[in-house]
C-alpha positions in Angstrom: 2.7 -12.8 20.3 -0.1 -11.3 17.9 0.7 -10.2 14.7 -2.0 -7.5 14.0 -1.6 -5.6 10.5 -3.8 -2.7 9.3 -3.3 -1.2 6.1 -4.8 2.5 5.0 -4.8 3.3 1.3 -6.5 5.5 -1.0 -7.6 3.2 -4.2 -8.5 0.1 -4.6 -4.9 -1.5 -6.2 -2.9 0.7 -3.9 -2.5 -2.5 -1.5 -1.9 -4.9 -3.9 0.8 -3.1 -5.3 2.4 -1.9 -1.8 1.6 -5.1 0.6 0.2 -7.9 -1.0 3.9 -9.5 -1.0 4.4 -9.0 2.8 0.7 -10.3 3.8 1.4 -13.7 1.6 4.6 -13.8 3.3 2.1 -14.0 6.7 -0.4 -16.0 5.3 -0.1 -19.1 7.1 0.6 -17.6 10.8 -2.1 -18.4 12.9 -1.2 -15.1 15.1 -1.6 -13.3 12.0 -4.9 -11.1 11.3 -5.2 -8.3 8.5 -7.4 -5.3 7.9 -7.4 -3.2 5.2 -8.9 0.3 5.1 -9.8 1.8 1.5 -10.4 5.7 1.3 -12.6 5.6 -2.2 -13.9 2.9 -4.6 -11.4 4.1 -7.8 -14.7 5.2 -9.5 -12.8 8.0 -11.5 -9.7 5.4 -12.7 -9.1 3.7 -15.7 -11.3 1.5 -18.0 -8.5 -0.9 -19.6 -11.5 -2.9 -21.5 -15.2 -1.6 -22.3 -16.7 -4.8 -21.5 -15.3 -4.9 -17.9 -17.4 -1.7 -16.7 -18.9 1.9 -17.5 -17.9 5.1 -15.6 -21.2 4.5 -13.8 -20.3 1.2 -12.2 -16.5 1.1 -12.1 -16.5 1.7 -8.3 -18.5 -1.1 -7.5 -16.5 -3.1 -10.3 -13.3 -2.0 -8.6 -14.3 -2.9 -5.1 -14.6 -6.6 -6.7 -11.9 -6.7 -8.2 -9.5 -5.6 -4.9 -11.2 -8.7 -3.2 -10.7 -11.0 -6.2 -6.9 -10.0 -5.6 -7.0 -10.8 -2.3 -8.3 -14.3 -3.0 -5.8 -14.9 -6.0 -3.2 -14.0 -3.2 -4.9 -16.7 -0.9 -5.4 -14.2 2.1 -8.6 -12.4 2.1 -8.7 -9.5 5.2 -10.5 -10.5 8.3 -11.9 -6.6 7.7 -12.0 -4.9 4.4 -13.5 -1.6 4.8 -14.2 0.8 1.7 -14.7 4.7 3.3 -16.2 5.4 -0.6 -15.0 9.1 -0.4 -14.8 10.4 -4.1 -11.6 9.6 -6.0 -9.7 12.4 -6.9 -11.4 14.2 -3.8 -10.0 13.0 -0.5 -8.1 16.1 -0.1 -11.3 17.9 0.5 -12.6 15.7 2.7 -12.2 17.5 6.3 -9.4 16.1 7.8 -10.7 15.7 11.0 -13.6 13.4 9.8 -11.3 11.7 7.6 -8.8 11.0 10.7 -12.0 10.5 12.9 -13.4 7.5 10.8 -9.9 5.9 10.2 -9.8 5.8 14.1 -12.8 4.3 14.8 -12.0 1.5 12.5 -8.3 0.9 14.1 -9.7 1.5 17.7 -11.8 -1.5 17.2 -9.1 -3.8 15.9 -6.3 -2.6 17.6 -3.0 -3.6 15.3 0.5 -4.1 16.4 1.3 -2.7 13.1 -0.1 0.1 10.6 0.9 0.9 7.2 -0.2 3.9 5.1 1.2 6.4 2.8 4.6 8.3 3.7 4.2 12.3 2.6 4.9 11.9 -0.9 2.3 9.3 -1.3 4.0 6.7 -3.5 3.4 8.5 -6.7 2.1 12.0 -5.7 -1.4 11.4 -5.7 -3.3 13.7 -3.4 -5.5 11.3 -2.2 -2.7 9.0 -1.7 -1.0 12.0 0.3 -4.0 13.1 2.8 -4.9 9.7 3.6 -1.3 8.9 4.4 -1.7 12.4 6.5 -4.6 11.1 8.4 -4.1 7.3 9.3 -0.6 8.8 10.8 -2.8 11.3 12.8 -5.3 8.6 13.6 -2.3 6.5 14.7 -0.7 8.7 17.0 -3.7 9.6 18.6 -4.7 6.2 19.6 -1.5 5.3 20.8 -1.4 8.5 23.1 -4.3 7.6 24.4 -3.3 4.1 25.3 -5.1 1.9 23.3 -4.0 -1.6 22.9 -1.5 -2.3 20.0 0.1 0.6 18.0 3.2 -0.5 18.3 4.8 0.3 15.1 3.9 2.6 12.1 5.5 2.4 8.5 5.1 4.3 5.7 4.9 2.8 1.9 7.9 4.2 0.5 10.2 3.4 -2.6 13.9 3.9 -2.7 15.1 6.6 -5.1 18.3 4.2 -6.2 15.6 1.3 -7.0 13.5 3.3 -9.0 16.8 5.1 -10.7 17.8 1.7 -11.7 14.4 0.5 -13.2 14.2 3.6 -15.2 17.7 3.2 -16.9 16.7 -0.6 -17.6 13.5 1.2 -19.2 15.7 3.8 -21.1 18.2 0.7 -22.1 15.1 -0.7 -23.9 13.9 2.4 -25.5 11.3 3.5 -23.2 10.6 6.8 -21.6 12.3 7.3 -18.4 10.8 7.6 -14.8 10.2 11.2 -13.9 10.2 11.3 -9.8 8.7 14.7 -9.7 5.8 14.0 -12.0 2.5 12.8 -10.7 1.4 9.5 -10.7 4.8 8.4 -11.4 6.7 6.7 -8.5 8.6 8.9 -6.4 11.8 7.9 -4.6 13.1 8.8 -1.0 16.5 8.7 0.0 17.8 5.1 0.5 18.8 6.0 4.0 15.0 6.9 5.1 13.7 3.1 4.2 14.6 1.1 6.7 12.2 -2.2 6.2 13.1 -3.9 3.3 10.7 -7.0 2.9 12.4 -9.8 0.3 9.3 -11.2 -1.4 11.2 -13.3 -4.2 9.3 -16.2 -3.0 6.0 -15.0 -3.3 6.4 -12.6 -6.1 4.1 -14.9 -8.3 1.2 -14.4 -5.9 1.9 -10.8 -6.1 1.1 -10.9 -9.6 -1.9 -12.9 -9.3 -3.2 -10.6 -7.3 -2.1 -7.5 -9.1 -3.7 -9.4 -12.6 -7.4 -9.4 -11.0 -7.3 -5.9 -11.3 -8.5 -6.0 -14.7 -9.7 -2.8 -15.5 -6.1 -1.0 -14.2 -4.6 -3.5 -16.8 -2.5 -0.5 -18.4 -0.8 0.0 -14.5 -0.7 -3.7 -13.6 0.9 -5.0 -17.1 3.1 -2.5 -17.8 6.2 -4.4 -16.2 8.5 -6.3 -19.1 8.4 -9.8 -18.0 11.8 -10.5 -17.2 11.5 -7.7 -14.9 8.9 -8.5 -12.9 10.8 -10.6 -10.0 12.6 -7.6 -9.4 10.1 -5.6 -9.2 7.4 -7.5 -7.7 10.1 -9.3 -5.1 10.7 -6.7 -2.9 8.1 -4.3 -1.0 9.9 -1.3 1.2 8.7 1.0 4.1 10.0 3.3 6.8 9.6 3.2 9.9 8.2 6.3 11.6 7.1 5.0 15.0 8.9 4.3 16.8 11.9 5.9 15.5 14.7 3.9 14.6 18.4 4.2 15.4 19.8 4.9 11.9 22.6 2.5 12.8 20.4 -0.5 13.8 20.3 -2.8 10.9 17.3 -2.2 8.7 14.5 -4.6 9.5 13.2 -7.6 7.0 9.9 -7.9 8.2 7.1 -5.6 9.2 6.5 -7.3 12.2 10.8 -8.0 13.1 11.9 -6.9 16.8 8.3 -5.9 17.6 7.9 -4.6 21.1 
């Protein structure tokens, strides 16, 4: 059976945090094909080192960083699409336009699994929330039309208990706690909503290598204490939102498990 994956996110490095471990686990699968859609080029993001980019060049630099991250991981997407909407302005894009552009790409590649943001957008970022809504709508429209593929829709979501434990660990080291209600901070959801838990510990260093290529964003990507990196990067979590899973069924350990 084919393993065609499409991921739809907002900014370069959303993908590095969310799915690089999952992709690394399937990198050598001859049936695996991967498409990535990013709504913006991240041109309003941080510039950790002024020698890396200017405000005028940051979007172009971040596009290159994203591709370099996938090369460092060892698996480049077959198709990488930057929609180049304004960073920080995706929520202002007409919804039908955003849905249509995402749907046109998904229609061509006919993925088996689509991954995007859930309603809280992982960090509450308005771009994340808008992209998640649009990609979810595009998935359902194409599935309803009977387009081949579209067997599973996953939302990238974080378990509240995981964030609570990490926050407690940070506080024990003298750092500030994580405020899960603040924008740009990780927002957890009740554990029972997360029904796909991918063990990425075997490839966490490859994920770390991918994150390291996002050099302009180093304050975000290098902020984990060294001894906690395997714990933070060793798991990727999702909610399967279509088809709905029986709450009593065992959690899935892979995005393609029990597919079809």
